[in-house]
C-alpha positions as CSV (number, residue, x, y, z in Angstrom):
1,X,12.8,-7.7,13.0
2,X,10.0,-8.1,10.4
3,X,7.4,-8.3,13.2
4,X,8.7,-5.1,14.8
5,X,8.6,-3.2,11.5
6,X,5.1,-4.5,10.9
7,X,4.0,-3.3,14.3
8,X,5.4,0.1,13.5
9,X,3.5,0.1,10.3
10,X,0.3,-0.6,12.3
11,X,1.1,2.4,14.5
12,X,1.7,4.6,11.5
13,X,-1.7,3.5,10.0
14,X,-3.4,4.3,13.3
15,X,-2.1,7.8,13.1
16,X,-3.1,8.2,9.4
17,X,-6.5,6.8,10.1
18,X,-7.1,9.1,13.0
19,X,-6.0,12.1,10.9
20,X,-8.6,11.2,8.2
21,X,-11.3,10.7,10.8
22,X,-12.2,7.1,10.1
23,X,-14.8,5.6,12.5
24,X,-13.3,4.4,15.7
25,X,-14.8,1.0,15.5
26,X,-12.9,0.4,12.2
27,X,-9.5,1.2,13.7
28,X,-8.6,-2.3,15.0
29,X,-9.4,-3.8,11.6
30,X,-7.4,-1.2,9.7
31,X,-4.4,-1.6,12.0
32,X,-4.5,-5.4,11.7
33,X,-4.8,-5.2,7.9
34,X,-1.8,-2.9,7.7
35,X,0.3,-5.3,9.9
36,X,-0.7,-8.2,7.7
37,X,0.0,-6.3,4.5
38,X,3.5,-5.3,5.7
39,X,4.2,-8.9,6.7
40,X,3.0,-10.2,3.3
41,X,5.2,-7.6,1.5
42,X,8.2,-8.7,3.6
43,X,7.5,-12.3,2.9
44,X,7.3,-11.7,-0.9
45,X,10.5,-9.7,-0.8
46,X,12.2,-12.6,1.0
47,X,11.1,-14.8,-1.8
48,X,13.2,-12.6,-4.2
49,X,10.5,-10.5,-5.8
50,X,11.2,-6.8,-6.5
51,X,9.6,-4.1,-4.4
52,X,6.9,-3.1,-6.9
53,X,5.8,-6.7,-7.2
54,X,5.8,-7.4,-3.5
55,X,3.9,-4.1,-2.9
56,X,1.3,-5.1,-5.5
57,X,0.7,-8.5,-3.9
58,X,0.2,-6.8,-0.5
59,X,-2.1,-4.1,-2.0
60,X,-4.2,-6.8,-3.7
61,X,-4.6,-8.5,-0.4
62,X,-5.7,-5.2,1.2
63,X,-8.1,-4.5,-1.6
64,X,-9.7,-8.0,-1.5
65,X,-10.0,-7.8,2.3
66,X,-11.5,-4.3,2.1
67,X,-14.0,-5.5,-0.5
68,X,-15.1,-8.3,1.8
69,X,-15.1,-6.5,5.1
70,X,-16.5,-3.1,4.2
71,X,-20.0,-4.3,3.2
72,X,-20.3,-6.4,6.3
73,X,-19.3,-3.5,8.5
74,X,-21.6,-1.2,6.5
75,X,-18.7,1.1,5.7
76,X,-17.2,2.4,2.5
77,X,-14.5,0.2,1.0
78,X,-12.0,3.1,1.0
79,X,-12.0,3.2,4.8
80,X,-10.4,-0.2,4.9
81,X,-8.5,0.0,1.6
82,X,-6.4,3.1,1.6
83,X,-4.9,3.6,5.1
84,X,-3.2,0.2,5.3
85,X,-1.2,0.8,2.2
86,X,0.3,4.1,3.3
87,X,3.2,2.5,5.2
88,X,4.0,0.6,2.1
89,X,4.9,3.8,0.2
90,X,8.7,3.7,-0.6
91,X,9.8,6.9,1.0
92,X,13.5,5.9,1.0
93,X,13.6,5.5,-2.7
94,X,11.9,8.8,-3.3
95,X,14.3,10.5,-0.9
96,X,17.3,9.0,-2.6
97,X,16.0,10.0,-6.1
98,X,15.5,13.6,-5.0
99,X,18.9,13.6,-3.3
100,X,20.5,12.5,-6.5
101,X,18.7,15.1,-8.5
102,X,19.8,17.8,-6.0
103,X,23.4,16.5,-6.1
104,X,23.5,17.3,-9.8
105,X,22.6,20.9,-9.2
106,X,25.5,21.4,-6.8
107,X,29.0,22.2,-7.7
108,X,30.4,19.9,-10.4
109,X,29.8,16.3,-9.2
110,X,32.7,14.0,-9.8
111,X,30.7,11.3,-11.5
112,X,27.5,12.7,-12.8
113,X,26.6,9.6,-14.8
114,X,26.5,7.4,-11.8
115,X,24.4,10.0,-9.9
116,X,21.9,10.2,-12.8
117,X,21.7,6.4,-13.1
118,X,21.1,6.0,-9.4
119,X,18.5,8.8,-9.4
120,X,16.6,7.3,-12.4
121,X,16.7,3.8,-10.8
122,X,15.5,5.0,-7.4
123,X,12.8,7.2,-9.0
124,X,11.6,4.4,-11.2
125,X,11.3,1.9,-8.3
126,X,9.4,4.5,-6.3
127,X,7.1,5.4,-9.1
128,X,6.4,1.7,-10.0
129,X,5.7,0.9,-6.4
130,X,3.2,3.7,-6.0
131,X,1.4,2.7,-9.2
132,X,1.4,-0.9,-8.0
133,X,-0.1,0.1,-4.7
134,X,-2.8,2.2,-6.3
135,X,-3.7,-0.5,-8.9
136,X,-3.5,-3.3,-6.5
137,X,-5.7,-1.6,-3.9
138,X,-8.5,-0.5,-6.2
139,X,-8.5,-3.4,-8.7
140,X,-10.4,-5.9,-6.5
141,X,-13.2,-3.4,-5.8
142,X,-13.5,-2.4,-9.4
143,X,-13.5,-6.0,-10.7
144,X,-15.6,-7.9,-8.2
145,X,-16.6,-5.4,-5.5
146,X,-20.2,-5.0,-6.4
147,X,-20.7,-8.8,-6.8
148,X,-18.8,-9.4,-3.5
149,X,-21.0,-6.9,-1.7
150,X,-24.1,-8.7,-2.9
151,X,-22.8,-12.1,-1.8
152,X,-21.6,-10.8,1.6
153,X,-24.8,-9.0,2.4
154,X,-26.9,-12.0,1.3
155,X,-29.0,-10.3,-1.4
156,X,-32.0,-12.3,-2.6
157,X,-31.2,-14.7,-5.5
158,X,-33.3,-12.7,-8.0
159,X,-31.2,-9.6,-7.4
160,X,-28.0,-11.5,-8.4
C-alpha cells in the first residue's frame, strides 16, 4: 500500500512540476525524489514518530538531495527542492480543522468542547507539519548549500 501511495505522490509531483514549468529534463529526478520522500516519511511514521517529525526528516532528505543534484544539473536548487514536498502537505488535517471550525458556527453543537479540541489538535498538526516541511527543505541549502555547490562543481582549491 505504501508503494502505491508513493507512486501517486510521484504522479502528483509530476503535475505540480509541469504547472510550474520546470525543465523537462528535471522531471524524472523530481518524481523519483518525491517517491523516495514519501517512502521515507511513511517509514519514519511506521517507527512511531509523529507526522511533523516524519515530514521534517523527509524534507531534510529532499533538501540535501536538491543541494547535491542542482549544481551538477546546472539548475536552481528550488527546482529540485520544492515540488517533491508538495504531496507531503497534510491536507486531511487542514480539512478536519476547518470542518471543526465550521461545525462551531452551525446550530448549537452538542459537544462544542470536543469539537474545539479536535479542531485545535488538527490545526496544530497541520501547521507544525507545514513549518517542518519548509524548514527541512530549505535548511540544507542555507547551511551547507554554497559549500556543497563548490565541492560538487569541483572548484579550484584556492577558491574553497
